[in-house]
DOMILO-523900 format. One record per residue (C-alpha): residue number from 1; residue in three letters; x, y, z. Coordinates in pm, 1 decimal, m for minus. Layout:
BEGIN
+-----+-----+----------+----------+----------+
:   n : res :       xx :       yy :       zz :
+-----+-----+----------+----------+----------+
: NUM : ALA :        X :        Y :        Z :
...
+-----+-----+----------+----------+----------+
END
This chain:
BEGIN
+-----+-----+----------+----------+----------+
:   n : res :       xx :       yy :       zz :
+-----+-----+----------+----------+----------+
:   1 : MET :   5868.0 :   3589.3 :  m5785.2 :
:   2 : ARG :   5826.6 :   3288.8 :  m5559.7 :
:   3 : THR :   6084.8 :   3209.9 :  m5291.5 :
:   4 : ASN :   6137.1 :   2846.2 :  m5199.6 :
:   5 : GLN :   6148.0 :   2795.0 :  m4825.7 :
:   6 : VAL :   6194.1 :   2487.6 :  m4609.2 :
:   7 : HIS :   5915.5 :   2451.2 :  m4358.8 :
:   8 : PRO :   6042.6 :   2454.9 :  m3994.7 :
:   9 : PHE :   5873.2 :   2118.9 :  m3936.7 :
:  10 : LEU :   6074.9 :   1965.4 :  m4220.6 :
:  11 : THR :   6394.3 :   2117.8 :  m4084.5 :
:  12 : MET :   6322.0 :   1956.2 :  m3750.3 :
:  13 : LYS :   6248.7 :   1624.9 :  m3921.1 :
:  14 : PHE :   6576.7 :   1638.0 :  m4112.7 :
:  15 : ALA :   6771.2 :   1706.7 :  m3791.8 :
:  16 : THR :   6593.4 :   1421.1 :  m3618.4 :
:  17 : ALA :   6668.6 :   1188.1 :  m3907.3 :
:  18 : ALA :   7035.1 :   1286.7 :  m3898.3 :
:  19 : ALA :   7051.7 :   1211.8 :  m3527.9 :
:  20 : LEU :   6883.8 :    874.2 :  m3572.5 :
:  21 : PHE :   7114.6 :    785.5 :  m3858.5 :
:  22 : ALA :   7421.2 :    870.9 :  m3653.1 :
:  23 : ALA :   7295.1 :    667.3 :  m3360.2 :
:  24 : ALA :   7191.5 :    362.8 :  m3559.7 :
:  25 : GLY :   7428.9 :    361.7 :  m3854.5 :
:  26 : CYS :   7738.2 :    400.6 :  m3639.4 :
:  27 : ALA :   7629.9 :    183.7 :  m3348.6 :
:  28 : SER :   7943.1 :    m29.1 :  m3370.5 :
:  29 : ALA :   8190.3 :    253.7 :  m3434.4 :
:  30 : HIS :   8321.1 :    258.7 :  m3079.5 :
:  31 : THR :   8673.1 :    301.9 :  m2938.1 :
:  32 : ILE :   8923.0 :    180.0 :  m2676.6 :
:  33 : PHE :   9209.1 :    367.5 :  m2504.4 :
:  34 : GLN :   9475.1 :     96.9 :  m2527.2 :
:  35 : GLU :   9833.1 :    222.2 :  m2524.4 :
:  36 : ILE :  10053.1 :    480.0 :  m2355.1 :
:  37 : SER :  10385.3 :    633.5 :  m2449.0 :
:  38 : VAL :  10607.7 :    810.1 :  m2195.5 :
:  39 : ASN :  10811.1 :   1104.0 :  m2325.0 :
:  40 : GLY :  10765.2 :    968.7 :  m2676.0 :
:  41 : VAL :  10855.7 :    606.3 :  m2597.1 :
:  42 : SER :  10578.2 :    350.6 :  m2643.2 :
:  43 : GLN :  10530.2 :    124.5 :  m2342.5 :
:  44 : GLY :  10396.0 :   m149.9 :  m2568.9 :
:  45 : ASN :  10054.1 :   m211.2 :  m2715.7 :
:  46 : HIS :   9812.1 :   m308.5 :  m2434.1 :
:  47 : ASN :  10095.7 :   m311.2 :  m2177.7 :
:  48 : CYS :  10009.4 :   m160.7 :  m1837.2 :
:  49 : MET :   9643.6 :   m140.8 :  m1944.9 :
:  50 : ARG :   9308.5 :   m269.1 :  m1813.6 :
:  51 : LEU :   9115.2 :   m344.3 :  m2131.1 :
:  52 : PRO :   8785.5 :   m491.6 :  m2245.6 :
:  53 : SER :   8787.5 :   m699.2 :  m2561.9 :
:  54 : TYR :   8457.3 :   m533.1 :  m2659.3 :
:  55 : ASP :   8462.4 :   m163.9 :  m2747.7 :
:  56 : GLY :   8117.0 :    m73.4 :  m2617.1 :
:  57 : PRO :   8026.6 :    237.1 :  m2414.2 :
:  58 : ILE :   7884.7 :    301.9 :  m2069.4 :
:  59 : SER :   7568.6 :    514.9 :  m2085.3 :
:  60 : ASP :   7467.8 :    517.0 :  m1715.9 :
:  61 : VAL :   7674.1 :    783.5 :  m1537.5 :
:  62 : THR :   7589.3 :    621.8 :  m1200.7 :
:  63 : SER :   7730.8 :    282.4 :  m1303.8 :
:  64 : SER :   8010.8 :    130.2 :  m1095.6 :
:  65 : SER :   8185.3 :     67.0 :  m1428.9 :
:  66 : MET :   8237.2 :    442.0 :  m1478.8 :
:  67 : SER :   8578.7 :    439.8 :  m1313.3 :
:  68 : CYS :   8780.5 :    206.0 :  m1538.1 :
:  69 : ASN :   8510.9 :     38.0 :  m1750.1 :
:  70 : GLY :   8359.5 :   m303.0 :  m1676.8 :
:  71 : SER :   8019.2 :   m466.9 :  m1697.1 :
:  72 : PRO :   7873.7 :   m508.9 :  m1952.6 :
:  73 : ASN :   8222.6 :   m480.5 :  m2108.1 :
:  74 : THR :   8427.6 :   m753.7 :  m1940.7 :
:  75 : LEU :   8783.1 :   m644.5 :  m1857.0 :
:  76 : ASP :   8944.6 :   m957.5 :  m1998.5 :
:  77 : THR :   9275.6 :   m810.1 :  m2116.0 :
:  78 : VAL :   9442.5 :   m686.2 :  m1797.1 :
:  79 : SER :   9818.7 :   m635.7 :  m1793.0 :
:  80 : PRO :  10017.7 :   m748.9 :  m1486.4 :
:  81 : ASN :  10261.3 :   m462.8 :  m1542.3 :
:  82 : VAL :  10293.6 :   m109.4 :  m1409.0 :
:  83 : CYS :  10466.7 :    151.5 :  m1626.8 :
:  84 : SER :  10709.0 :    397.6 :  m1469.1 :
:  85 : VAL :  10631.3 :    763.1 :  m1543.0 :
:  86 : PRO :  10842.0 :   1053.9 :  m1411.6 :
:  87 : ALA :  10644.3 :   1339.5 :  m1259.2 :
:  88 : GLY :  10614.3 :   1613.1 :  m1519.5 :
:  89 : ALA :  10647.6 :   1365.2 :  m1807.5 :
:  90 : GLN :  10454.6 :   1377.2 :  m2132.5 :
:  91 : VAL :  10219.5 :   1080.3 :  m2164.7 :
:  92 : THR :  10060.0 :   1001.0 :  m2499.2 :
:  93 : LEU :   9733.8 :    808.1 :  m2498.4 :
:  94 : ARG :   9632.9 :    608.1 :  m2805.5 :
:  95 : TRP :   9275.1 :    511.7 :  m2892.6 :
:  96 : GLY :   9162.8 :    260.2 :  m3155.2 :
:  97 : HIS :   8824.9 :    131.9 :  m3271.7 :
:  98 : THR :   8920.3 :   m222.8 :  m3164.7 :
:  99 : LEU :   9223.1 :   m379.6 :  m2995.4 :
: 100 : THR :   9373.9 :   m448.1 :  m3338.0 :
: 101 : SER :   9288.8 :   m118.4 :  m3511.5 :
: 102 : GLY :   9554.3 :    100.2 :  m3667.7 :
: 103 : SER :   9587.7 :    478.1 :  m3673.4 :
: 104 : SER :   9332.7 :    518.0 :  m3954.1 :
: 105 : ASP :   9055.3 :    347.2 :  m3754.0 :
: 106 : VAL :   9014.8 :    546.5 :  m3431.8 :
: 107 : ILE :   8640.5 :    609.1 :  m3396.2 :
: 108 : ASP :   8364.6 :    706.6 :  m3636.9 :
: 109 : ALA :   8377.1 :   1077.4 :  m3720.7 :
: 110 : SER :   8010.3 :   1113.2 :  m3621.1 :
: 111 : HIS :   8102.3 :   1037.4 :  m3258.4 :
: 112 : LYS :   8193.8 :   1395.8 :  m3173.6 :
: 113 : GLY :   8259.4 :   1499.9 :  m2816.1 :
: 114 : PRO :   8510.7 :   1583.7 :  m2543.1 :
: 115 : ILE :   8812.2 :   1397.8 :  m2406.1 :
: 116 : MET :   8924.2 :   1401.6 :  m2043.2 :
: 117 : VAL :   9209.1 :   1241.7 :  m1847.4 :
: 118 : TYR :   9191.1 :   1162.2 :  m1475.2 :
: 119 : MET :   9423.7 :   1003.8 :  m1219.7 :
: 120 : ALA :   9365.0 :    831.6 :   m884.3 :
: 121 : LYS :   9630.0 :    721.3 :   m634.4 :
: 122 : VAL :   9615.9 :    352.9 :   m538.4 :
: 123 : SER :   9828.7 :    119.9 :   m327.0 :
: 124 : ASN :   9918.1 :   m108.4 :   m618.9 :
: 125 : ALA :   9831.9 :    m10.3 :   m975.0 :
: 126 : ALA :   9847.0 :   m371.0 :  m1095.6 :
: 127 : THR :   9615.8 :   m523.9 :   m835.9 :
: 128 : SER :   9407.5 :   m253.1 :   m666.3 :
: 129 : ALA :   9040.7 :   m240.5 :   m757.4 :
: 130 : ALA :   8937.4 :     69.8 :   m947.4 :
: 131 : PRO :   8848.7 :    322.0 :   m676.4 :
: 132 : THR :   8523.2 :    513.3 :   m667.9 :
: 133 : SER :   8684.0 :    813.7 :   m495.1 :
: 134 : GLY :   9011.8 :   1001.7 :   m515.0 :
: 135 : TRP :   8996.1 :   1096.6 :   m882.5 :
: 136 : PHE :   9139.2 :   1425.2 :  m1011.4 :
: 137 : LYS :   9131.3 :   1556.2 :  m1365.8 :
: 138 : ILE :   9457.7 :   1655.1 :  m1535.5 :
: 139 : TYR :   9329.6 :   1732.0 :  m1886.3 :
: 140 : GLU :   9014.4 :   1823.0 :  m2074.4 :
: 141 : ALA :   8925.2 :   1934.9 :  m2425.6 :
: 142 : GLY :   8579.7 :   1992.3 :  m2570.2 :
: 143 : LEU :   8459.2 :   2221.6 :  m2849.6 :
: 144 : SER :   8689.8 :   2497.8 :  m2969.4 :
: 145 : GLY :   8674.1 :   2693.6 :  m3293.7 :
: 146 : GLY :   8413.0 :   2456.8 :  m3430.6 :
: 147 : LYS :   8636.2 :   2153.7 :  m3373.3 :
: 148 : TRP :   8566.3 :   1882.2 :  m3120.0 :
: 149 : ALA :   8837.2 :   1703.0 :  m2924.1 :
: 150 : VAL :   8737.8 :   1383.8 :  m3107.4 :
: 151 : ASP :   8793.3 :   1557.3 :  m3444.1 :
: 152 : ASN :   9148.2 :   1641.2 :  m3339.1 :
: 153 : LEU :   9204.7 :   1289.6 :  m3204.4 :
: 154 : ILE :   9105.5 :   1134.9 :  m3537.6 :
: 155 : ALA :   9327.4 :   1380.2 :  m3727.1 :
: 156 : ASN :   9618.2 :   1279.1 :  m3501.7 :
: 157 : GLY :   9578.7 :    906.9 :  m3563.1 :
: 158 : GLY :   9415.7 :    838.0 :  m3226.7 :
: 159 : LYS :   9687.6 :    999.9 :  m3017.4 :
: 160 : LEU :   9662.8 :   1266.3 :  m2747.2 :
: 161 : THR :   9952.1 :   1391.2 :  m2532.4 :
: 162 : VAL :   9906.4 :   1523.0 :  m2178.0 :
: 163 : THR :  10142.2 :   1624.5 :  m1898.2 :
: 164 : ILE :  10162.4 :   1447.8 :  m1562.8 :
: 165 : PRO :  10154.7 :   1718.1 :  m1292.7 :
: 166 : SER :  10507.8 :   1761.7 :  m1158.7 :
: 167 : CYS :  10393.4 :   1833.2 :   m802.7 :
: 168 : ILE :  10187.3 :   1522.6 :   m721.8 :
: 169 : PRO :  10331.8 :   1261.6 :   m483.2 :
: 170 : ALA :  10526.1 :    965.0 :   m614.4 :
: 171 : GLY :  10348.7 :    631.5 :   m612.5 :
: 172 : ASP :  10104.1 :    412.6 :   m800.4 :
: 173 : TYR :   9812.0 :    562.9 :   m990.8 :
: 174 : LEU :   9536.7 :    455.6 :  m1222.2 :
: 175 : PHE :   9547.1 :    680.8 :  m1527.5 :
: 176 : ARG :   9201.2 :    712.5 :  m1683.2 :
: 177 : GLY :   9140.2 :    824.6 :  m2040.9 :
: 178 : GLU :   8778.2 :    911.6 :  m2120.5 :
: 179 : LEU :   8598.7 :   1006.0 :  m2441.1 :
: 180 : ILE :   8230.1 :   1102.4 :  m2458.5 :
: 181 : ALA :   8043.2 :   1060.5 :  m2788.1 :
: 182 : LEU :   7746.2 :   1298.4 :  m2813.3 :
: 183 : HIS :   7578.6 :   1188.2 :  m3138.3 :
: 184 : ALA :   7280.2 :   1044.4 :  m2947.2 :
: 185 : ALA :   7298.7 :   1260.3 :  m2633.6 :
: 186 : SER :   6991.7 :   1479.7 :  m2687.1 :
: 187 : SER :   6811.6 :   1276.9 :  m2419.2 :
: 188 : TYR :   6939.8 :   1066.2 :  m2130.4 :
: 189 : PRO :   7073.3 :    802.7 :  m2139.5 :
: 190 : GLY :   7216.1 :    878.3 :  m2479.7 :
: 191 : ALA :   7573.3 :    999.8 :  m2438.8 :
: 192 : GLN :   7825.1 :    720.7 :  m2492.3 :
: 193 : LEU :   8112.1 :    723.5 :  m2242.9 :
: 194 : TYR :   8429.7 :    531.7 :  m2323.7 :
: 195 : MET :   8695.5 :    492.9 :  m2055.3 :
: 196 : GLU :   8989.9 :    269.4 :  m1978.3 :
: 197 : CYS :   9270.2 :    287.5 :  m1723.1 :
: 198 : ALA :   9646.2 :    253.3 :  m1751.8 :
: 199 : GLN :   9853.2 :    134.3 :  m1456.5 :
: 200 : ILE :  10138.3 :    375.6 :  m1384.0 :
: 201 : ARG :  10397.5 :    443.8 :  m1114.1 :
: 202 : VAL :  10491.1 :    810.6 :  m1078.0 :
: 203 : THR :  10852.2 :    874.5 :   m977.6 :
: 204 : GLY :  10989.9 :   1197.2 :   m837.3 :
: 205 : GLY :  10711.7 :   1444.8 :   m785.7 :
: 206 : GLY :  10616.7 :   1660.3 :   m491.8 :
: 207 : SER :  10368.5 :   1683.3 :   m208.6 :
: 208 : LYS :  10063.1 :   1861.6 :   m350.9 :
: 209 : SER :   9728.2 :   1694.1 :   m283.5 :
: 210 : PRO :   9477.3 :   1764.7 :   m561.9 :
: 211 : ALA :   9110.2 :   1809.6 :   m480.4 :
: 212 : THR :   8932.4 :   1491.9 :   m583.9 :
: 213 : VAL :   8592.4 :   1368.8 :   m698.7 :
: 214 : SER :   8410.8 :   1037.5 :   m698.0 :
: 215 : ILE :   8358.3 :    833.5 :  m1014.0 :
: 216 : PRO :   8074.3 :    753.3 :  m1039.1 :
: 217 : GLY :   7944.2 :   1073.1 :   m883.8 :
: 218 : ALA :   8127.1 :   1345.1 :  m1075.7 :
: 219 : TYR :   7862.6 :   1352.0 :  m1351.3 :
: 220 : LYS :   7484.7 :   1382.3 :  m1337.3 :
: 221 : SER :   7231.6 :   1293.3 :  m1603.9 :
: 222 : SER :   7120.3 :   1657.6 :  m1611.7 :
: 223 : ASP :   7468.8 :   1798.5 :  m1670.8 :
: 224 : PRO :   7475.9 :   2005.0 :  m1991.7 :
: 225 : GLY :   7781.6 :   1808.2 :  m2100.2 :
: 226 : ILE :   7597.0 :   1476.2 :  m2066.3 :
: 227 : THR :   7258.7 :   1568.3 :  m2215.0 :
: 228 : TYR :   7344.3 :   1773.7 :  m2524.1 :
: 229 : ASN :   7193.0 :   1816.5 :  m2870.3 :
: 230 : LEU :   7479.6 :   1790.8 :  m3114.9 :
: 231 : TYR :   7257.1 :   1892.2 :  m3407.0 :
: 232 : SER :   7103.7 :   2214.2 :  m3274.1 :
: 233 : GLY :   7378.7 :   2445.1 :  m3395.5 :
: 234 : GLN :   7527.9 :   2514.8 :  m3052.9 :
: 235 : THR :   7874.1 :   2672.5 :  m3060.0 :
: 236 : THR :   7962.0 :   2615.3 :  m2694.4 :
: 237 : TYR :   7988.5 :   2306.7 :  m2476.2 :
: 238 : THR :   8035.2 :   2264.5 :  m2100.7 :
: 239 : ILE :   8273.7 :   1978.5 :  m2024.7 :
: 240 : PRO :   8142.0 :   1765.7 :  m1736.2 :
: 241 : GLY :   8329.1 :   1708.1 :  m1412.4 :
: 242 : PRO :   8581.6 :   1925.1 :  m1227.7 :
: 243 : ARG :   8834.0 :   2151.7 :  m1390.6 :
: 244 : PRO :   9184.7 :   2009.0 :  m1438.5 :
: 245 : PHE :   9431.5 :   2020.1 :  m1150.9 :
: 246 : THR :   9739.3 :   2238.0 :  m1194.7 :
: 247 : CYS :  10045.0 :   2263.0 :   m971.3 :
+-----+-----+----------+----------+----------+
END
């Protein structure tokens, strides 16, 4: 009796073809973090946001655009407003494929990867340049039980809810939502990083000073969360950057 087997070379070729298809066929299936809600109340679509009109990624982790996006994605939709957020509040971030996309068009399902949220204190959230230092992470989700953070985001209509630490000082902050798509990340530069910043003013709060990192600087090209083969059957993933701050 003859057993049909797939030659290892063909298996490798199929995996390579799948990776190339995901990279090429979904090249325009990008995403933009574009709205926040505070304790369940929407602050208005695009309000208090620094947004590009183009939904393209950053692939160079040393780029000065890593903090709040930028060149080659011009930030041409920048709100003059700052949204008030009580310390300890629940903030919901909403992503969409474009600035006019609804909840059914978040990002292509092939763009699997982690989601992180950072904050940085600034003197004026509406006018301060995006800092390269002073960033601290408040949330991260990667791969758990075979599900990626992006899978859960799509299932939830592009929405993710996080908690503002109750112990951080009151004042103005840039609130950075970041998604990393790993479908082409098997070599560097291949990971697609999507980030935008909301402009918020934390009220109440405390006096804790979180440890901070620089962005760019928190990630390296050799990090296992930046260079990662999505198609190799791995069941674990190391999220790049620091661990989230807790009070």
